[in-house]
LUMPALO-638485 format. One record per residue (C-alpha): residue number from 1; residue in one letter; x, y, z. Coordinates in Angstrom, 2 decimals. Layout:
<mitis>
(NUM A (X Y Z))
...
</mitis>
This chain:
<mitis>
(1 X (-19.04 -3.23 37.78))
(2 X (-22.33 -4.26 39.40))
(3 X (-24.21 -1.41 37.75))
(4 X (-22.99 -2.35 34.32))
(5 X (-23.94 -5.96 34.84))
(6 X (-27.39 -4.92 36.08))
(7 X (-27.88 -2.75 32.95))
(8 X (-26.87 -5.63 30.66))
(9 X (-29.32 -7.91 32.47))
(10 X (-32.14 -5.43 31.91))
(11 X (-31.16 -5.03 28.29))
(12 X (-30.99 -8.80 27.81))
(13 X (-34.47 -9.17 29.33))
(14 X (-35.98 -6.19 27.56))
(15 X (-34.88 -6.86 23.94))
(16 X (-36.74 -10.18 23.56))
(17 X (-39.86 -8.78 25.14))
(18 X (-40.05 -6.12 22.41))
(19 X (-40.45 -8.91 19.88))
(20 X (-43.80 -9.81 21.36))
(21 X (-45.18 -6.30 21.09))
(22 X (-47.38 -6.20 18.05))
(23 X (-49.57 -3.49 16.62))
(24 X (-52.41 -3.99 14.21))
(25 X (-52.46 -6.84 11.70))
(26 X (-51.14 -6.45 8.23))
(27 X (-54.69 -5.61 7.07))
(28 X (-54.57 -2.42 9.16))
(29 X (-56.55 -1.06 12.06))
(30 X (-60.31 -1.48 12.04))
(31 X (-61.81 1.68 10.67))
(32 X (-65.20 2.88 9.60))
(33 X (-65.75 5.26 6.70))
(34 X (-68.00 8.20 7.57))
(35 X (-68.52 11.14 5.31))
(36 X (-65.52 10.22 3.16))
(37 X (-63.07 9.98 6.11))
(38 X (-61.87 6.91 8.03))
(39 X (-62.51 6.90 11.79))
(40 X (-60.97 4.33 14.11))
(41 X (-63.48 1.73 15.33))
(42 X (-62.66 2.36 19.00))
(43 X (-63.67 5.96 18.59))
(44 X (-67.16 4.99 17.49))
(45 X (-67.48 2.48 20.34))
(46 X (-66.30 5.15 22.83))
(47 X (-68.94 7.65 21.56))
(48 X (-71.65 5.05 21.95))
(49 X (-70.40 4.41 25.49))
(50 X (-70.53 8.09 26.36))
(51 X (-74.07 8.35 25.12))
(52 X (-75.01 5.22 27.13))
(53 X (-73.55 6.80 30.27))
(54 X (-75.51 9.99 29.65))
(55 X (-78.70 7.97 29.11))
(56 X (-78.03 6.02 32.25))
(57 X (-77.65 9.23 34.22))
(58 X (-80.88 10.63 32.79))
(59 X (-82.67 7.41 33.42))
(60 X (-81.52 7.21 37.03))
(61 X (-82.49 10.87 37.60))
(62 X (-85.95 10.42 36.12))
(63 X (-86.64 7.28 38.20))
(64 X (-85.35 8.91 41.36))
(65 X (-82.66 6.33 41.87))
(66 X (-79.88 8.92 41.74))
(67 X (-80.65 9.78 45.32))
(68 X (-80.22 6.14 46.37))
(69 X (-77.33 4.88 44.22))
(70 X (-73.98 5.53 45.84))
(71 X (-70.99 6.51 43.70))
(72 X (-73.28 7.70 40.88))
(73 X (-70.34 8.87 38.66))
(74 X (-68.65 5.47 38.92))
(75 X (-71.90 3.64 38.23))
(76 X (-72.70 5.72 35.11))
(77 X (-69.15 5.48 33.90))
(78 X (-69.16 1.74 34.38))
(79 X (-72.35 1.41 32.42))
(80 X (-70.81 3.45 29.62))
(81 X (-67.66 1.34 29.60))
(82 X (-69.61 -1.89 29.56))
(83 X (-71.68 -0.70 26.62))
(84 X (-68.62 0.55 24.77))
(85 X (-66.80 -2.81 25.17))
(86 X (-69.94 -4.73 24.12))
(87 X (-70.42 -2.52 21.03))
(88 X (-66.76 -3.02 20.11))
(89 X (-66.94 -6.74 20.58))
(90 X (-70.14 -7.17 18.66))
(91 X (-69.34 -4.85 15.75))
(92 X (-65.65 -5.50 15.30))
(93 X (-65.06 -8.94 16.86))
</mitis>
């Protein structure tokens, strides 16, 4: 009896929360047309972020700071993530 009541409570709490889950707007997902095909906007921003992380790694290596900076992978990944989010916010609002 208690298990059935607990399942009903979960169901009663879960069904209304699904109503607040929304996908893209009616206009569709933001996409960019490249070479006749549509690419999702987040993919372009992610690629820019990857290139920014690579450039950050090369820049740190050339300046000699890679020996000094702790957690180099986390630092370069964070730089790439920040650039990707900035590009996404600037280009696609």
